[in-house]
TORVO-643527 format. One record per atom (N, C-alpha, C): residue number from 1; atom name; x, y, z. Coordinates in Angstrom, 2 decimals. Example, Ala and Ser with C-alpha at 12.3 -4.5 7.8 and 13.67 -1.06 7.14 Angstrom:
SITE   nr  atom       px       py       pz
SITE    1     N    13.19    -5.69     7.80
SITE    1    CA    12.30    -4.50     7.80
SITE    1     C    13.20    -3.30     7.80
SITE    2     N    12.85    -2.25     7.08
SITE    2    CA    13.67    -1.06     7.14
SITE    2     C    12.90     0.03     7.87
END
This chain:
SITE   nr  atom       px       py       pz
SITE    1     N     1.07    -1.03     0.00
SITE    1    CA     0.09    -0.01     0.22
SITE    1     C     1.15     1.14    -0.57
SITE    2     N     0.28     2.45    -0.73
SITE    2    CA     1.26     3.32    -0.78
SITE    2     C     1.18     4.20     0.37
SITE    3     N     2.03     5.07     0.78
SITE    3    CA     2.27     5.77     1.76
SITE    3     C     1.22     6.89     1.34
SITE    4     N     0.57     7.43     2.29
SITE    4    CA    -0.70     8.41     1.93
SITE    4     C    -0.41     9.36     3.36
SITE    5     N    -0.60    10.65     2.74
SITE    5    CA    -0.60    12.26     3.70
SITE    5     C    -1.27    12.83     3.46
SITE    6     N    -2.32    13.05     4.77
SITE    6    CA    -3.09    13.76     4.11
SITE    6     C    -3.42    15.47     4.88
SITE    7     N    -3.30    16.22     4.21
SITE    7    CA    -3.54    17.70     4.59
SITE    7     C    -5.00    17.84     4.77
SITE    8     N    -5.69    18.91     5.83
SITE    8    CA    -6.84    18.89     5.91
SITE    8     C    -7.21    20.30     6.80
SITE    9     N    -8.62    20.57     6.75
SITE    9    CA    -8.97    22.28     7.11
SITE    9     C   -10.44    21.74     7.78
SITE   10     N   -10.39    21.79     9.38
SITE   10    CA   -11.48    22.02    10.07
SITE   10     C   -11.98    23.30    10.30
SITE   11     N   -13.49    22.96     9.94
SITE   11    CA   -14.12    24.45    10.66
SITE   11     C   -14.78    24.48    12.11
SITE   12     N   -13.70    25.45    13.21
SITE   12    CA   -14.08    25.25    14.36
SITE   12     C   -15.77    25.86    14.88
SITE   13     N   -16.33    25.27    15.97
SITE   13    CA   -17.10    25.83    16.38
SITE   13     C   -17.50    27.36    16.65
SITE   14     N   -16.12    27.98    16.43
SITE   14    CA   -16.14    29.22    17.05
SITE   14     C   -16.54    30.24    15.18
SITE   15     N   -16.03    29.42    14.32
SITE   15    CA   -16.21    29.92    13.00
SITE   15     C   -14.52    30.07    12.58
SITE   16     N   -13.54    29.73    13.41
SITE   16    CA   -12.15    29.76    13.26
SITE   16     C   -11.87    28.37    12.39
SITE   17     N   -10.71    28.72    11.02
SITE   17    CA   -10.06    27.19    10.43
SITE   17     C    -8.85    26.79    11.36
SITE   18     N    -8.75    25.55    10.98
SITE   18    CA    -7.71    24.93    11.73
SITE   18     C    -6.71    23.94    10.64
SITE   19     N    -5.77    23.77    10.38
SITE   19    CA    -4.96    23.34     9.31
SITE   19     C    -3.93    22.66    10.04
SITE   20     N    -4.54    21.14     9.67
SITE   20    CA    -3.05    20.20    10.25
SITE   20     C    -3.07    19.16     8.91
SITE   21     N    -2.18    17.81     9.34
SITE   21    CA    -1.81    17.26     8.26
SITE   21     C    -1.80    16.06     9.10
SITE   22     N    -2.30    14.85     8.90
SITE   22    CA    -1.74    13.17     9.32
SITE   22     C    -1.52    11.96     8.27
SITE   23     N    -1.17    11.34     9.03
SITE   23    CA    -0.63     9.91     8.55
SITE   23     C    -1.94     9.03     8.88
SITE   24     N    -2.83     9.12     9.33
SITE   24    CA    -4.02     8.42    10.18
SITE   24     C    -5.33     8.08     9.15
SITE   25     N    -6.24     7.46     8.98
SITE   25    CA    -7.57     7.78     8.62
SITE   25     C    -7.94     9.06     8.81
SITE   26     N    -8.42     9.97     7.74
SITE   26    CA    -8.73    11.13     8.20
SITE   26     C   -10.28    11.26     9.36
SITE   27     N   -10.92    10.46     9.00
SITE   27    CA   -12.29    10.04     9.84
SITE   27     C   -11.79     9.82    11.30
SITE   28     N   -11.02     9.62    11.48
SITE   28    CA   -10.24     8.84    12.68
SITE   28     C    -9.81    10.13    13.63
SITE   29     N    -8.67    11.09    12.48
SITE   29    CA    -8.62    12.12    12.98
SITE   29     C    -9.02    13.13    13.46
SITE   30     N   -10.22    13.29    12.58
SITE   30    CA   -11.82    14.51    13.02
SITE   30     C   -12.25    13.81    14.34
SITE   31     N   -12.64    12.79    14.46
SITE   31    CA   -12.75    12.23    15.87
SITE   31     C   -12.07    12.75    17.38
SITE   32     N   -10.79    12.39    16.82
SITE   32    CA    -9.48    12.91    18.05
SITE   32     C    -9.77    14.19    18.45
SITE   33     N   -10.00    14.99    17.28
SITE   33    CA   -10.45    16.64    17.40
SITE   33     C   -11.40    16.94    18.28
SITE   34     N   -12.06    15.96    18.40
SITE   34    CA   -13.65    15.96    18.62
SITE   34     C   -13.97    15.54    19.91
SITE   35     N   -13.05    14.72    20.53
SITE   35    CA   -13.08    13.83    21.55
SITE   35     C   -11.91    13.51    22.69
SITE   36     N   -11.02    13.20    22.18
SITE   36    CA    -9.94    13.41    22.95
SITE   36     C    -9.39    14.46    24.01
SITE   37     N    -9.51    14.15    25.27
SITE   37    CA    -9.12    15.13    26.27
SITE   37     C    -7.53    16.00    26.24
SITE   38     N    -7.75    16.40    25.03
SITE   38    CA    -5.91    16.91    24.34
SITE   38     C    -6.05    18.22    24.68
SITE   39     N    -5.02    19.10    25.10
SITE   39    CA    -5.13    20.65    24.88
SITE   39     C    -4.21    20.90    24.13
SITE   40     N    -5.44    22.24    23.15
SITE   40    CA    -4.84    22.40    22.17
SITE   40     C    -5.76    23.33    21.59
SITE   41     N    -5.97    23.75    19.84
SITE   41    CA    -6.38    24.99    19.56
SITE   41     C    -7.93    24.30    19.39
SITE   42     N    -8.15    23.11    18.98
SITE   42    CA    -9.52    23.09    19.07
SITE   42     C   -10.19    22.12    19.93
SITE   43     N    -9.38    21.85    20.76
SITE   43    CA   -10.12    21.17    22.23
SITE   43     C   -10.90    22.67    22.66
SITE   44     N   -10.39    23.70    22.65
SITE   44    CA   -11.48    24.90    23.54
SITE   44     C   -12.18    25.56    22.05
SITE   45     N   -12.53    24.89    20.60
SITE   45    CA   -13.58    25.15    20.10
SITE   45     C   -14.27    23.87    19.14
SITE   46     N   -14.48    23.00    19.96
SITE   46    CA   -15.21    22.10    20.09
SITE   46     C   -16.64    22.77    19.59
SITE   47     N   -17.71    21.67    18.79
SITE   47    CA   -16.93    20.98    17.40
SITE   47     C   -16.64    21.07    16.43
SITE   48     N   -15.89    20.23    15.94
SITE   48    CA   -15.32    20.59    14.74
SITE   48     C   -15.68    19.76    13.18
SITE   49     N   -15.98    20.38    12.34
SITE   49    CA   -15.76    19.75    11.25
SITE   49     C   -15.19    19.89    10.09
SITE   50     N   -15.13    18.27     8.97
SITE   50    CA   -13.82    18.92     8.26
SITE   50     C   -14.51    19.78     6.78
SITE   51     N   -13.83    20.60     6.83
SITE   51    CA   -14.40    21.20     5.27
SITE   51     C   -13.52    21.22     3.78
SITE   52     N   -12.38    20.40     4.36
SITE   52    CA   -11.15    20.20     2.84
SITE   52     C   -10.37    19.47     3.11
SITE   53     N    -9.70    18.26     2.24
SITE   53    CA    -8.86    17.43     2.67
SITE   53     C    -8.04    17.45     0.88
SITE   54     N    -6.81    17.48     1.19
SITE   54    CA    -5.71    17.03     0.20
SITE   54     C    -5.06    15.15     0.38
SITE   55     N    -4.45    15.01    -0.35
SITE   55    CA    -3.69    13.77    -0.42
SITE   55     C    -2.31    13.97    -0.93
SITE   56     N    -1.34    13.33    -0.02
SITE   56    CA    -0.38    13.27    -0.81
SITE   56     C     0.66    12.49    -0.70
SITE   57     N     1.69    12.11    -1.74
SITE   57    CA     2.62    10.84    -1.29
SITE   57     C     3.94    10.91    -0.41
SITE   58     N     3.96    12.21    -0.54
SITE   58    CA     5.24    12.31    -0.34
SITE   58     C     4.84    13.36     1.36
SITE   59     N     5.64    13.08     2.43
SITE   59    CA     5.19    13.87     3.18
SITE   59     C     5.99    15.15     3.16
SITE   60     N     7.40    15.49     2.42
SITE   60    CA     7.56    16.72     2.42
SITE   60     C     6.32    17.56     1.71
SITE   61     N     5.68    17.14     0.59
SITE   61    CA     4.74    17.86    -0.13
SITE   61     C     3.56    18.47     1.16
SITE   62     N     3.81    17.09     2.02
SITE   62    CA     1.90    17.54     2.65
SITE   62     C     2.73    18.70     3.64
SITE   63     N     3.52    18.58     4.27
SITE   63    CA     3.80    19.34     5.38
SITE   63     C     4.14    21.06     4.71
SITE   64     N     4.67    20.94     3.61
SITE   64    CA     4.77    22.39     2.74
SITE   64     C     3.63    23.07     2.48
SITE   65     N     2.96    21.95     1.89
SITE   65    CA     0.98    22.62     1.80
SITE   65     C     0.37    22.78     3.12
SITE   66     N     0.40    22.37     4.03
SITE   66    CA     0.25    22.47     5.48
SITE   66     C     0.28    24.36     6.15
SITE   67     N     1.98    24.21     5.44
SITE   67    CA     2.59    25.55     6.11
SITE   67     C     1.87    26.52     5.67
SITE   68     N     1.80    26.18     3.80
SITE   68    CA     1.30    27.37     2.78
SITE   68     C     0.14    27.64     3.36
SITE   69     N    -1.21    26.69     3.90
SITE   69    CA    -2.38    26.96     3.92
SITE   69     C    -2.61    27.87     5.62
SITE   70     N    -1.62    27.47     6.17
SITE   70    CA    -1.74    28.13     7.50
SITE   70     C    -1.59    29.65     7.37
SITE   71     N    -0.59    30.20     6.16
SITE   71    CA    -0.20    31.37     6.07
SITE   71     C    -1.47    31.91     5.26
SITE   72     N    -2.70    31.27     4.57
SITE   72    CA    -3.59    32.13     4.23
SITE   72     C    -4.29    33.04     5.01
SITE   73     N    -4.70    33.77     4.46
SITE   73    CA    -6.33    34.66     4.57
SITE   73     C    -7.24    33.77     4.90
SITE   74     N    -8.23    34.10     5.95
SITE   74    CA    -9.67    33.20     5.71
SITE   74     C   -10.49    33.34     4.62
SITE   75     N   -10.33    34.49     4.02
SITE   75    CA   -11.43    34.76     2.52
SITE   75     C   -10.48    33.21     1.80
SITE   76     N    -9.23    33.25     1.48
SITE   76    CA    -8.77    32.98     0.63
SITE   76     C    -8.59    30.89     1.05
SITE   77     N    -8.87    30.63     2.38
SITE   77    CA    -9.22    29.93     2.72
SITE   77     C   -10.71    29.34     2.64
SITE   78     N   -11.35    30.13     2.43
SITE   78    CA   -12.93    30.00     2.00
SITE   78     C   -12.94    29.66     0.43
SITE   79     N   -12.16    30.40     0.00
SITE   79    CA   -12.49    30.17    -1.61
SITE   79     C   -11.81    28.65    -1.72
SITE   80     N   -10.83    28.69    -1.27
SITE   80    CA   -10.75    26.77    -1.65
SITE   80     C   -11.21    26.17    -1.17
SITE   81     N   -11.97    25.76     0.00
SITE   81    CA   -13.21    25.23     0.28
SITE   81     C   -14.02    25.09    -0.15
SITE   82     N   -14.55    26.36    -1.08
SITE   82    CA   -15.41    26.22    -1.80
SITE   82     C   -14.87    25.90    -3.21
SITE   83     N   -14.00    25.30    -3.83
SITE   83    CA   -13.07    24.79    -4.73
SITE   83     C   -13.50    26.02    -5.96
SITE   84     N   -13.27    27.33    -5.39
SITE   84    CA   -13.51    28.27    -6.36
SITE   84     C   -11.75    28.70    -6.44
SITE   85     N   -11.27    27.91    -7.00
SITE   85    CA    -9.41    28.09    -7.66
SITE   85     C    -9.36    29.52    -8.57
SITE   86     N   -10.51    29.68    -9.05
SITE   86    CA   -10.42    31.04   -10.02
SITE   86     C    -9.90    31.88    -9.19
SITE   87     N   -10.00    32.23    -8.17
SITE   87    CA    -9.92    32.98    -6.87
SITE   87     C    -9.04    33.34    -6.16
SITE   88     N    -8.20    32.26    -6.29
SITE   88    CA    -6.96    32.23    -5.16
SITE   88     C    -6.02    33.28    -5.96
SITE   89     N    -6.05    33.56    -6.86
SITE   89    CA    -4.63    34.31    -7.70
SITE   89     C    -5.10    35.85    -6.75
SITE   90     N    -6.51    36.13    -7.05
SITE   90    CA    -6.65    37.38    -6.61
SITE   90     C    -7.01    38.01    -5.21
SITE   91     N    -6.88    36.90    -4.35
SITE   91    CA    -6.66    36.92    -3.10
SITE   91     C    -5.31    36.57    -2.50
SITE   92     N    -4.22    36.71    -3.56
SITE   92    CA    -3.26    36.34    -3.24
SITE   92     C    -2.39    37.47    -3.37
SITE   93     N    -2.84    38.98    -3.83
SITE   93    CA    -2.24    40.14    -4.07
SITE   93     C    -2.68    40.36    -2.43
SITE   94     N    -1.30    41.09    -2.12
SITE   94    CA    -1.63    41.86    -1.09
SITE   94     C    -2.29    43.19    -1.43
SITE   95     N    -2.97    43.57    -0.33
SITE   95    CA    -3.76    44.88    -0.60
SITE   95     C    -5.23    44.98    -1.46
SITE   96     N    -5.49    43.38    -1.79
SITE   96    CA    -6.76    43.21    -2.56
SITE   96     C    -7.45    44.30    -1.74
SITE   97     N    -8.78    44.44    -2.44
SITE   97    CA    -9.86    45.26    -1.69
SITE   97     C   -10.95    44.36    -1.75
SITE   98     N   -11.55    44.55    -0.57
SITE   98    CA   -12.57    43.92    -0.42
SITE   98     C   -13.86    44.33    -1.13
SITE   99     N   -14.83    43.38    -1.02
SITE   99    CA   -16.06    44.06    -2.09
SITE   99     C   -16.43    45.08    -1.69
SITE  100     N   -17.10    46.20    -2.45
SITE  100    CA   -17.90    47.49    -2.12
SITE  100     C   -16.73    48.29    -1.15
SITE  101     N   -15.76    48.00    -1.59
SITE  101    CA   -14.46    49.29    -1.25
SITE  101     C   -14.20    50.14    -2.67
SITE  102     N   -13.59    51.01    -2.24
SITE  102    CA   -13.02    52.12    -3.17
SITE  102     C   -11.81    52.23    -3.28
END
């Protein structure tokens, strides 16, 4: 069986997003975020729900993607979740205008 690493994004109960990566089955990892007595970002923001995943064959690629997504704005993450890939370049520009801004 080939190695797989999943990069995932969770929506937390407070509306924020959490980005992580795992080698285990994604359903098991989401269960852990919701149920295990761990300290951490999601423990204080339960329940969480899975909103996005990508699978990688190489751990280095998965870690690089996780770091990239963690640096993205909320709007850019939401465009990715919506699979609105055409919006990603405009949201990458520094200082882009918000809708309705002049």
